[in-house]
C-alpha positions as CSV (number, residue, x, y, z in Angstrom):
1,M,1.1,-17.9,-18.4
2,K,-1.5,-16.8,-20.9
3,F,-2.2,-13.0,-21.3
4,I,-5.6,-12.2,-22.8
5,E,-6.6,-8.7,-23.8
6,I,-10.3,-7.9,-22.9
7,N,-12.7,-5.1,-23.3
8,I,-14.3,-3.3,-20.4
9,I,-17.8,-4.7,-20.7
10,N,-16.5,-8.3,-20.6
11,L,-14.2,-7.4,-17.7
12,Y,-17.1,-6.0,-15.6
13,K,-19.1,-9.2,-16.4
14,K,-16.3,-11.3,-15.1
15,I,-16.0,-9.2,-11.9
16,I,-19.7,-9.4,-11.1
17,K,-19.7,-13.1,-11.7
18,K,-16.7,-13.7,-9.4
19,Y,-18.3,-11.5,-6.7
20,Y,-21.6,-13.4,-6.8
21,N,-19.8,-16.7,-6.8
22,N,-17.7,-15.6,-3.7
23,E,-14.5,-16.1,-5.7
24,S,-11.4,-14.0,-5.1
25,F,-10.2,-11.6,-7.7
26,V,-7.9,-8.6,-8.0
27,L,-7.7,-5.6,-10.4
28,F,-4.4,-3.7,-10.4
29,K,-2.3,-1.2,-12.3
30,K,1.4,-0.8,-11.8
31,P,3.1,2.6,-11.4
32,Y,3.6,4.5,-14.7
33,E,2.0,1.7,-16.8
34,N,-1.1,1.8,-18.9
35,K,-2.5,-1.7,-18.4
36,I,-5.0,-2.9,-15.9
37,Y,-4.6,-6.6,-15.0
38,F,-7.2,-9.0,-13.7
39,Y,-6.5,-12.1,-11.7
40,S,-9.3,-14.4,-10.5
41,C,-9.7,-17.7,-8.7
42,S,-12.3,-20.2,-9.7
43,N,-14.0,-22.6,-7.3
44,N,-14.8,-25.1,-10.1
45,R,-11.6,-25.2,-12.2
46,K,-8.3,-26.7,-11.4
47,I,-5.3,-24.3,-11.5
48,K,-2.8,-25.7,-14.0
49,I,0.1,-23.5,-13.1
50,K,0.7,-23.2,-9.3
51,E,3.5,-20.6,-9.6
52,N,1.4,-17.8,-11.0
53,F,-0.7,-15.9,-8.5
54,F,-1.4,-12.6,-6.8
55,L,0.0,-12.7,-3.3
56,I,-1.6,-10.7,-0.4
57,G,-0.1,-10.8,3.1
58,S,-1.3,-9.2,6.3
59,F,0.9,-7.0,8.5
60,N,1.1,-9.7,11.2
61,H,1.9,-12.6,8.8
62,K,-1.1,-14.5,10.0
63,N,-3.3,-14.1,7.0
64,I,-2.2,-14.9,3.4
65,V,-4.4,-14.8,0.3
66,K,-3.1,-16.3,-3.0
67,I,-5.2,-15.6,-6.0
68,Y,-4.2,-18.3,-8.5
69,T,-5.1,-17.9,-12.1
70,N,-4.8,-19.8,-15.4
71,E,-5.2,-16.7,-17.5
72,I,-4.3,-13.1,-16.9
73,Y,-6.7,-10.6,-18.5
74,F,-5.7,-7.1,-19.2
75,I,-7.1,-3.8,-20.5
76,D,-5.0,-1.2,-22.3
77,I,-6.1,2.1,-20.8
78,K,-5.0,4.2,-23.8
79,K,-6.8,2.0,-26.3
80,N,-9.9,1.4,-24.3
81,I,-12.5,2.7,-22.0
82,F,-10.5,4.6,-19.5
83,S,-10.9,8.0,-21.1
84,K,-11.1,10.6,-18.4
85,K,-14.3,11.8,-19.9
86,L,-16.0,8.7,-18.7
87,I,-15.3,9.4,-15.1
88,T,-18.4,11.3,-14.1
89,I,-18.9,12.3,-10.6
90,P,-22.6,12.3,-9.6
91,S,-24.0,15.7,-8.9
92,S,-24.9,14.5,-5.4
93,F,-21.3,13.5,-4.8
94,L,-20.4,13.9,-1.1
95,D,-18.9,17.3,-0.5
96,I,-15.9,16.2,1.5
97,S,-15.3,18.7,4.3
98,F,-13.7,15.9,6.2
99,S,-15.8,16.6,9.2
100,H,-15.9,12.8,9.2
101,L,-12.4,12.7,10.6
102,I,-13.2,12.2,14.2
103,Y,-10.7,13.7,16.5
104,S,-8.7,11.0,18.4
105,Y,-7.3,11.8,21.8
106,E,-6.2,8.2,22.1
107,Y,-4.0,8.5,19.0
108,K,-2.4,11.7,20.3
109,K,-1.7,10.0,23.6
110,L,-0.1,7.2,21.7
111,L,2.2,9.5,19.9
112,K,3.3,11.2,23.1
113,K,4.0,7.8,24.6
114,A,6.1,6.8,21.6
115,I,8.2,9.9,21.9
116,R,8.8,9.2,25.6
117,F,10.0,5.7,24.7
118,I,12.4,7.1,22.0
119,K,13.8,9.6,24.5
120,N,14.5,6.7,26.8
121,N,16.4,4.9,24.0
122,Y,13.9,2.1,23.6
123,F,13.8,2.5,19.8
124,K,15.0,5.1,17.3
125,K,11.8,5.2,15.1
126,I,8.3,3.8,15.2
127,V,5.4,4.0,12.8
128,L,2.1,4.3,14.5
129,S,-1.3,4.2,12.7
130,R,-5.0,4.7,13.3
131,I,-8.2,3.6,11.7
132,I,-11.2,5.8,10.9
133,K,-14.6,4.3,10.2
134,I,-17.0,6.1,7.9
135,P,-20.6,5.0,7.1
136,F,-22.0,5.3,3.6
137,Q,-25.2,4.8,1.7
138,N,-24.0,4.3,-1.9
139,F,-20.3,3.9,-2.7
140,Y,-19.1,3.5,-6.4
141,L,-16.2,1.0,-6.5
142,K,-15.8,1.1,-10.2
143,K,-15.7,4.9,-10.5
144,T,-13.5,5.2,-7.5
145,F,-11.0,2.8,-9.0
146,Q,-11.0,4.8,-12.2
147,K,-10.5,8.0,-10.3
148,L,-7.5,6.6,-8.4
149,I,-5.9,5.5,-11.7
150,F,-6.0,9.0,-13.1
151,S,-5.2,10.8,-9.8
152,Y,-2.1,8.7,-9.0
153,P,-0.3,7.5,-12.1
154,N,2.9,6.9,-10.0
155,S,1.2,4.5,-7.6
156,F,0.2,0.9,-7.5
157,I,-3.6,1.0,-7.8
158,S,-5.5,-2.0,-6.6
159,L,-9.0,-3.3,-5.9
160,W,-9.2,-6.8,-4.5
161,Y,-11.9,-9.0,-3.1
162,D,-11.8,-12.2,-1.0
163,F,-14.9,-13.7,0.7
164,S,-13.2,-13.8,4.1
165,Y,-11.8,-10.3,4.0
166,G,-14.2,-8.3,1.7
167,F,-13.2,-5.5,-0.6
168,W,-9.9,-3.5,-0.3
169,I,-9.0,-0.6,-2.5
170,G,-6.0,1.7,-2.6
171,A,-3.2,3.6,-4.2
172,S,0.1,2.6,-2.7
173,P,3.2,4.7,-3.5
174,E,5.7,2.2,-2.1
175,L,7.5,-0.7,-3.8
176,L,8.6,-3.3,-1.2
177,I,10.5,-5.8,-3.4
178,K,10.9,-6.5,-7.1
179,C,13.0,-9.5,-7.8
180,N,14.1,-11.2,-11.0
181,N,16.8,-13.9,-11.2
182,K,19.8,-12.4,-9.5
183,K,18.5,-8.8,-9.3
184,L,16.5,-7.0,-6.6
185,K,15.0,-3.6,-6.6
186,T,13.4,-1.8,-3.6
187,V,12.9,1.7,-2.4
188,A,13.3,3.5,0.9
189,L,10.2,5.7,1.1
190,A,9.8,7.7,4.3
191,G,9.4,11.3,5.3
192,T,6.2,13.1,4.5
193,I,5.2,16.7,4.1
194,S,2.1,18.5,2.9
195,T,2.8,20.2,-0.4
196,L,0.1,22.8,0.3
197,E,1.7,24.1,3.5
198,N,5.4,23.4,3.3
199,K,6.3,23.9,-0.4
200,N,8.8,21.0,-0.3
201,K,10.6,22.2,2.8
202,W,12.2,19.1,4.4
203,T,13.2,19.3,8.0
204,K,15.8,17.3,10.0
205,K,13.0,15.0,11.2
206,E,11.9,13.8,7.7
207,I,15.6,13.4,6.5
208,E,16.5,11.3,9.6
209,E,13.4,9.2,9.3
210,H,14.2,8.5,5.7
211,K,17.9,7.7,6.5
212,I,16.8,5.0,9.0
213,V,15.0,3.1,6.3
214,I,17.9,3.3,3.9
215,E,20.3,2.1,6.5
216,Y,18.0,-0.8,7.6
217,I,17.6,-2.1,4.0
218,T,21.2,-1.7,2.9
219,T,22.6,-3.2,6.2
220,F,20.2,-6.2,5.8
221,L,21.3,-6.9,2.2
222,K,25.0,-6.6,2.9
223,K,24.9,-8.7,6.1
224,Y,23.1,-11.7,4.6
225,Y,23.9,-11.7,0.9
226,S,26.9,-11.4,-1.4
227,G,26.5,-9.0,-4.3
228,I,26.8,-5.5,-5.5
229,L,24.7,-2.8,-3.8
230,S,23.7,0.4,-5.6
231,I,21.9,3.3,-3.9
232,G,20.2,5.8,-6.2
233,K,19.6,9.5,-5.8
234,T,16.9,10.6,-3.3
235,K,13.9,12.1,-5.1
236,I,10.7,13.7,-4.1
237,L,7.6,11.7,-4.9
238,N,4.5,13.9,-5.2
239,L,1.1,12.4,-4.5
240,G,-1.6,15.0,-4.7
241,T,-1.4,17.2,-1.6
242,I,1.5,15.2,0.1
243,A,5.0,14.3,-0.9
244,H,7.5,11.7,0.2
245,L,11.3,11.2,0.1
246,E,12.1,8.2,-2.1
247,T,15.5,6.5,-2.6
248,P,15.9,3.6,-5.0
249,I,18.0,0.7,-3.9
250,N,19.3,-2.1,-6.2
251,F,21.2,-5.3,-5.4
252,S,22.8,-7.7,-7.8
253,F,23.3,-11.1,-6.1
254,F,26.4,-13.3,-6.9
255,K,24.2,-16.3,-6.4
256,K,20.4,-16.5,-7.0
257,P,18.7,-16.1,-3.6
258,N,15.4,-17.4,-2.2
259,F,13.1,-14.4,-2.7
260,Y,10.6,-15.6,-0.1
261,E,13.4,-15.8,2.4
262,I,14.3,-12.2,1.7
263,L,10.6,-11.1,2.0
264,E,10.2,-13.0,5.3
265,N,13.4,-11.5,6.9
266,M,13.4,-8.0,5.5
267,Y,9.7,-7.3,6.0
268,P,8.4,-5.2,7.9
269,T,10.9,-2.4,7.1
270,P,11.1,0.7,9.3
271,S,8.9,2.6,6.8
272,I,5.8,0.8,8.2
273,C,7.1,-0.6,11.5
274,G,10.1,1.0,13.2
275,Y,13.7,0.4,14.2
276,P,14.8,-1.8,15.9
277,K,12.2,-4.0,14.4
278,K,11.3,-6.3,17.4
279,K,10.9,-3.5,19.9
280,S,8.8,-1.5,17.5
281,L,6.6,-4.5,16.7
282,D,6.1,-5.2,20.4
283,F,5.1,-1.6,21.0
284,I,2.6,-1.6,18.1
285,Q,1.0,-4.9,19.2
286,K,0.8,-3.7,22.8
287,Y,-0.4,-0.1,22.4
288,E,-1.7,0.6,18.9
289,G,-5.1,-0.6,19.9
290,Y,-6.5,-2.3,16.8
291,N,-5.6,-5.0,14.3
292,R,-4.0,-3.5,11.1
293,N,-5.1,-6.5,9.1
294,F,-3.9,-6.0,5.5
295,Y,-3.0,-2.3,6.0
296,T,0.8,-2.1,5.8
297,G,0.8,-5.7,4.6
298,Y,2.1,-6.5,1.1
299,F,0.7,-7.6,-2.2
300,G,1.6,-8.1,-5.9
301,P,2.0,-10.5,-8.7
302,V,4.3,-13.5,-8.4
303,D,5.3,-16.2,-10.9
304,K,8.1,-18.7,-11.3
305,I,10.9,-16.2,-11.9
306,N,9.4,-12.8,-10.8
307,M,8.1,-11.3,-7.6
308,E,6.8,-7.7,-7.5
309,L,5.3,-6.7,-4.2
310,Y,4.1,-3.3,-2.9
311,L,3.1,-2.2,0.6
312,N,-0.6,-1.8,1.2
313,L,-0.7,1.9,2.0
314,R,-3.3,4.7,1.3
315,C,-5.9,2.0,1.3
316,A,-9.4,1.3,2.6
317,R,-11.5,-1.7,3.5
318,I,-15.0,-1.5,2.1
319,K,-17.5,-3.4,4.3
320,M,-20.5,-3.7,1.9
321,D,-22.7,-5.6,4.4
322,K,-22.2,-3.0,7.2
323,K,-22.1,0.0,4.7
324,E,-18.9,1.1,6.3
325,I,-15.4,2.2,5.0
326,N,-12.4,1.6,7.2
327,L,-9.6,4.1,6.3
328,Y,-6.0,3.8,7.6
329,A,-3.0,6.1,8.0
330,G,0.2,6.1,10.0
331,S,3.1,8.4,10.8
332,G,6.8,7.8,11.5
333,I,7.9,9.0,14.9
334,T,11.4,9.9,15.8
335,I,13.0,12.0,18.5
336,H,12.4,15.2,16.4
337,S,8.7,14.5,16.0
338,N,6.1,17.1,16.9
339,V,2.8,15.4,18.1
340,D,0.5,17.9,16.4
341,Q,2.4,17.7,13.1
342,E,2.4,13.9,13.2
343,Y,-1.3,13.8,13.9
344,L,-2.0,16.2,11.0
345,E,0.1,14.0,8.7
346,T,-2.3,11.1,9.3
347,E,-5.3,13.4,8.5
348,N,-3.6,14.5,5.3
349,K,-2.9,10.9,4.2
350,I,-6.5,9.9,4.8
351,K,-7.8,13.0,2.9
352,N,-5.5,12.1,0.0
353,I,-7.2,8.8,-0.6
354,F,-10.7,9.6,0.7
355,S,-11.0,12.7,-1.6
356,K,-11.0,10.4,-4.6
357,F,-13.9,8.2,-3.3
358,I,-17.1,8.6,-5.1
359,F,-20.5,8.4,-3.3
360,N,-24.1,9.2,-4.1
């Protein structure tokens, strides 16, 4: 695979050309790295190397996008354009009081229903989400992408476009799977608090919710594969006004596995679905009330020997034709959940991403 360094002006030219030709593309930056990568499909050229692509999967497994590319373009943030000084917010930037966040009685009812199901031992945990639709006049994708890069250096920042699904933008904190040869890395990321209100005070609810994800991943790996399991120390991952519990999990296989098989069987984890998986999925499909689409799906670069996928969280779908932004957020429900706190958690998550959006 050919890596080509490019300057910002030429990159923007490529993006505009791809968009007007209705060709798929993705811009992304990995956590803690200083490079922005650009993959794009071409309707006119044959792809020479079929193993190199950016993979995007929807939550229900029904929609898959593969952005194949012959060359991977990249920008070095430190060397280049992405000086913070260049991120200028227009004076007429929307003052976000978040009055846009329409109160949802339906979502509160759903949370109460889930807690009843948990008390009746139907499942131990479920992640329920909601969608908020916000109209706009002018939305700046480029400046918003830059803002996300500097606001969340510890997240996977992405902006992708496909003719069938439009624009998606986001800053995901959660690695799903990173595989190379006989090694796998993942994280258990679950349990959320507001850093403004709680000052890193973790309750039994967050700790139990996090533990369910660790147990699910480690049990899955030990049950189906032979190898050496290593569980790292649980850390606090700070993301603006919210924080999560994060535990790294590593697995060294004795025999090289099929990474697609791992992806298919391990996903979705309890951090975005619930436990047990089948009952949680059934509940989500029956009662959540909307199609998650690519929210809580997965995406990332794949080649012949590597797979690095993240969960599509803290994201938004930008509908340019309808001048509408769809924002998504979810909350993990356990027997210790408080309905009002879980509801507030989704508001905080939406504010966390929406506060970085730049309008005029």
